[in-house]
N, C-alpha and C positions, 0 to 999 in steps of 0.2 A: 056260863059262870066263869069258866077258865079265861075266856077272852076278856071279860070285864076285869078280872084280877090282873091280867098281864097288860092291859091298856095303860098307857102313860097317863098319870093323873093330871098333867097340865092340859091335855086336850080332851079329857073325858067329858062327854056330853056336848062337845062342839061339832057342828057339821063340817065335813072336810072342805066344802067350798067357802066356808066363812073365812074372810081374810085374817081374823084373829088366830085361826089355826095355823096359818102360814107363819105369822109373827112368832107364835109360841114354839113352832118347830125349830126356829133358829136357836132359841134357848135350849131346847132338848138336845140338839146336836152338840152345842157347846158343853153341855153338862154330862155327856156320855163319852168317856175317853175312847172306848172301843169304836164307837160310831164315828167320832171325829177323825180318828186315824183312817178309817175306811174312806170317808169323804176326801181326806187329804191325798190318799193314794189315787182315788178317781181323778181328782184335779191334776195330780202329777201326770198320770197317763194321758189325759186330755191335752195338757200343756205341751207334752212332748210331741204330740201330733200337730200342734199349732206353732211349732218352731218357725220363726221368721215372720209370723203374722203380727201386725201392729194394731190394726183397727178391728177389734173383736167384739161382737155382740153376743151376750149370753141371754138366751131365751129361758123364761121361767126361773128366774134367779131365786125367788121364794125365800126359804129359810137357809139357803146355802151360804158359802163364804168363798166362792171362786175368786172374788176380787182380792182377797188376801194373797192368792197365788199369782194373780195377774192384775195389778192395780190399774192398768190402762183399759181393762174390759168395761164395756158399757152394759150395765145390768138392767134387766127389764122384767116386767111381770104384767099379767093381764088386768090386775087391779093395783091400786096404790098400796104400798107397804113400805115401811121404813127401810132405808138402805138401798133403794133402787134408783137408777138414773132416769128411767123411762117407763111409762105405761104404754104398752103396745100389744097389738094382736099380730101373731106370726103370719096371718093371712094377708095383712096389709101393713107392711113395715114403713116407717117414716124415713126412709133413706133413698137417696138418688141411686140410679143404676150404677153398679160396679164400684160403689164407694166403701164397701167392707172387704177386709182381707179374709174374714172368717166369721162363722156363726157356730156357737157351741151350746150344748144343753146337757143337763144331767137329770135323768129320770123324768123326762118331759114328753118325748116323742110319742109315747104310748097313750098320751092324753089328747093328742091333736085330732079333732073331728074331721079334718079335710087334708090329708097328708099330701095329696097331689098338688093342691093349691099352695100349701106351705112350702113344699120343695121347689115349686116354680117361683114363688116369691123370693125365697132364699137365693135361688139362682139369678134373679134379677139384681139383687142387692150386692152379691159377692162378685168380686172381679174374677175374670178368667184365671184359672190356676189356683184360686182361693179354696178354702176348706169349709166343710160342714162336719163337725165332730160331735159325737154324743156317746154317753154311756147309758145303756138301757137294759131292761129285763130281756132275757133270752129264752129260747125254747130248747129244752133237752128233756130226756126221759125223767130225770130227777126234778128239774124245775117245773115241769108240767104237773107233777104230783104235788109239789110244795105250793105252787101258785093256785092250784085248784082246791086244795084242802086246807091250807093254812093262811091264805092271804085274802083280804076282803075284796080286792079288785077283780073284775072278770079276767079270765085268761082263756081265749078262744082261738086255738090254732087253725080252725077251719073257717074262720070268719073272713069277710072281705076287708077292704081298706078303710071302712067307715066304722065309727063308734057312736054310741048314743050321745047326743049333745045335751047331757043333763046338767053339766056344770064344768068349770075349768079343771077341776080335780076329780070330781066324782065320775065323770065320763072317762072311760078307759078300756083298753084291752091290752093286757100285759104282753100278749103274743104279737102285737102289731109290728114291732121292729123286725122280728124274725120273718113275719109274713111278707113285709115289703122288701127287705134286703137279702133274704135267702130264698124263701119259698117262691116268691114272685119276682125273682131277679130279672127275668126276661120282660115281664110287664114294666118293671121300673125303667129298663133301658129304652123301651118303646114309648112309654107315656111321659117320662121325665128325662129326656136325653141330655139335659144340661149337666147332669151329675153322673159320676161313675164311682163305684165302691173301690177304694184302693187298700183298705185295711179293715179286717174284721177279726176280732180277738175275743172269743168266749172266755169267761173267767168267773171266779168267786162262787163256788158251790154252797158254802156254809157261813161265810163271814157276816153277810147281811142278816141272816137269820139270828145269829148269836148276838148281833148288835141290838136287836129289837127294832131296828129302823127308827122312823120318826113317830111311830104310833104306839109302840109297845115298850115296856121296861127292858132294860139291858139284861141279857142272859149270860154275859161274860165280862170280866173285868178288862181294863185296858191293856194290862201286861200280857194277856193271852193273844193279842192281835197278831204279833209276828209269828208265834208258833202255829196258829191256825192257818195263816197265809202260807207258811212253809209246807204244811200238810196238804193244803189245797193244790199247791204247785205240782204235786205228785199224781194228781187225779186226771183222768182223761176229760178235757173240757167238753168234748162232743157229747159225752154222756152225762156230765155232772154240772155244767155251768148254769148259773142262774142269771148272769148278766153278760153283756158284750160291749166292748169298745168298738165303735164303728166310725170310720173316716171316709167321707166322700170328697172328691175333688171336682171343682168346677171345670168343665171342659172348655178348652180354648176355641 
């Protein structure tokens, strides 16, 4: 009952894989000042890691607004939705070898059913020295409790690199980024030697929860965003982080 009451009315009753849900999420982000500030900070952090990159592909653009921060970005999604430039599958991108400076994504990697293939394909399309930057859920003692008890998506830190291929959004493992880039760092270097992790920054213990995300009603007004972020900056990210900024560099 509580979950039903907190669910955002715009998406209530819609399946997460329904393209209409993605379209409505753009309206939800725009209508929630706290959440919009959060996304703006995510995009700023990603943009800083992409400094000097010109030809940038965004995977899973969905309901986001990264293009407002980076007008030159090529937006993409796995199904047609307004505001995207390209319908594409990350496992088979329509770009020639080495023609991209960077690929970025926000809250997408943990939905990918074949990360080895995706990382290999990204390495084909991105030039040597180019970037793969993402902001994703992360594993910590706090986040494991939150994602296990308060979030509808699976969070399985003991899992392998595969997730159920039930749908582009319903298939997920929130722990997948931590599994690939932290727990299995040696396997990553062995199986996908094209990439090396050059920056990994855990962050944001509470802000996303208070925003309500794209599925729930907001739990905090917009004016609280900066005080909440100031409080979060005092906490140990290794123990409290719910997300992480991850940057990979294409080996030369």
